[in-house]
N, C-alpha and C positions, 0 to 999 in steps of 0.2 A: 902413640898416643900423646908422647910429649911434642913431636914434630906437628901433630893435629893442632893443640893449642898453640903453636907458635906460628903457624901459619895463620891464626885468627886476626883482625884486626878488632880491636875490643872498643875502640870508639864507634865502630859503625853498629857492632851487637849491642852495647846500650843503647845506641840509637833505633835500633829494630825493635827493642825490646820493649824501649820508652815509648815508641811508635804505636806497637801492637796493643800498650796497656792502656794509654790515652786513648785512640781513635776506637780500639774494641772493648772499652768498658761498656758500652751497652749489649756487648755479646753474653757477658754475664748475667745479665737481665734475662735474655731469650734463654740461656743455659738454666738456669733456675726456673722459669714459667713453663718451659716443656717438661721439667722433673717433677714439679710440685706433687703430681697426683700421683708419683712412685710409692712405693712405701720406703720408710727411712731405710732400711738395709739396703734397697735397692737403687737409692737416688746417688749414691756414691758413683757406682756401675754406669749409670746416665749422664751423670755429668763428666766423668773420666774418658770414657769414651766417645761422647759427643764431641768433645774436646778435643781429640786427638784426632777425631775425623775431619773435623772442621779446619784443624791447622794443616792436614794432609793436603785438603782441598785448598786452603789457602795459599800453599807451596806452591800448587800448579799453576792457581791463578796468576803468580806473580807473574811464570815465565809469558803470559800472554797478557798482562796487565795493558799495557797501553795500547793492544791492538781491541781487547774487549771494551774499554772504554770509547772508542769510535765507533761500534756497531750502534747505528742509528735505530732508537725506542726501547734500546737494552734495559735504560734505567726506567722507563716507562712499565716496561714488563715488570721488573724487579718491583716497582713501586706496587704496584697491583698484586703481586706476591706475596708482600709484607702486609700489605691492609689485609689479605685473606688469612695469613698467618696470623695476625694480632686480635683480628673477630674470632677466629678461631678457639684462641686460648682464653677466652672469655667463656665461651659454652662450658655448660655443665656437660657431662659423661654421660652417652647414651646408654651405657651400663654400669652395675655398682662394680666396687674395685675387685670383688670376689668374683665375680663373672669373666672378668681378663685373666689370660694367661698372663704371667711375669714377664716372660721373655717378649713376649708381644707388645707389651706396655714400655718396656725398655728401648726396643726398636723403634719402635713409634717416637718415642722421647728423643732418640738420637736421629732420626730422619728427620724431624722438625729442626733440630738445633743444627745438624749440617745446610738443611735447605736455607734457615734465614741468614745464616754465616754467609752463604754463597752469594746471596742478594747485598748482604751489609757489608762486606770486604771490597766491592767492586772499588772503591776509593781506598782504604785503606792499603790496598795491596802496591798500588802504586807510588803512595807515600815511603814503605817499605823497600820496594825494589829502589826508588831515587837514593835511599839512604845507603844501599848495597853497593850501587853503582858508585857514589860519591867517595867510597873507599880506595875507589884505582886499584882495585884486586882482582887476581884472575880467579876468585873463587867466592865469586858472588851468591851461586847459591848455596856453595856451603854456609857463608855468613846468614845468610836467610833463614837456612833450615836449624841452625842452634840457636840465633837469635828466638825464633818462634819457640821452639822447644823450650827453651828458659822462660818462656812467658806462663807454659801451659799450668805449673802448679798455683801461679798468681790469678789466673785464670777460674783454675779449679777451688781455690779458697774464696774467692768474690762471690763466684755461684752459690757454695755454701750459706756463705753468707746471706746472701737474697732471699734463699730458701729460709732460713729461721727467720727474716723479714716478714718473708709470705705468712708462715707458721701463725707468727703472732699479729701481724696486721693483713688482714686480706687483701684491703684496699691495696695492697702494693701489687696485685695482679692487674688490677685496673690501671694502676698506673703504668705498670711495664705495659701493657697492650696499647695504652696512649703513646708511648716513646716508639714502639715500632710505627705507629700511624705518622707521628711527627718527623721520622725518618722516611716515611715514604714520601712523604708532601715534599720535603726538602729534596729527594732524590728525583721526583719526577719533573719537577722545574728546572734540573740543572742537567737532563740531558740533552745531548749535542742539539738535537732536530729543535727541541722549544727553545734554547738559549739561540740558534740561529736565528730563529723566527722573531723573538720576544727580546734577546739581549738578555745580560746578566742582571738583573734588579732584585739587591736585597730585600728591597720590600714584598716583592714577589714571593720569593723566598718564604719569606717569613709566615704571609699569609698563608701559602700552601700547606707548609708545617702545622700550624694552629687549625687550619680545616682537614689535616689529614688524622692527627691526634683527634679532634671531636667526632670524626666519620667512623673511625676504630670503635671508639668507646661508646658511643649513642646506638650505633649497629650492633656491637656484639652486644651490650646489654641488653637490647630490644629484643634481640634472637635467643638471649637467654631465658628472658622473662618468657617471652612465645612458647620457647620447647619446653619449660616447667610446666606452664598451662596445660599445655597437650598431654604431658606425661601424668600430669593431676586427671585431668578427663578421664584416662584410661585405667 
């Protein structure tokens, strides 16, 4: 065990943890949004296993980071998926909480967390992989795994804090969904095919982020209102 800690480059570990927290801070919002409909005693399970699943997936992504980002239209597909997740988070449940089996609800929350983190981590994993490689160590994967594991309790704590805000201020759900739309818009225009066609234009990116946030919020609230009206008519 002592030899394991001696092998670690603590500067690189600190950089990985910091990058994961700063660039992955929006993941805490997604985790909280996905778990908000669970019962209070189930929320910790959803947050914990959703975070663990997302971290494991992120470790796998890091091994293929540069290759993945070179796939044409990957970010376009990811942006559309984030829009769908954001809109879905604004929709009311089709069934009451009592009609849904507890384990199914937890698994659904974990699935949402992992899918969203998969899309949102495409850029993050490149920075984390770069931090590990700059350490000039033969144990890059060990550095990545250890650094990401250290960030787990921080992400769990952040998600718990956001959940408390959601319980007190429901508007946080709408803001969180808008955040996903914002990220989707920025991701869309930074796809390598879009950049090759139009170039990297900061104004275009900001406009796409604003449009993405507005699209998710407007579409999500409209569909939620329509679903409530249909439910009331029945």
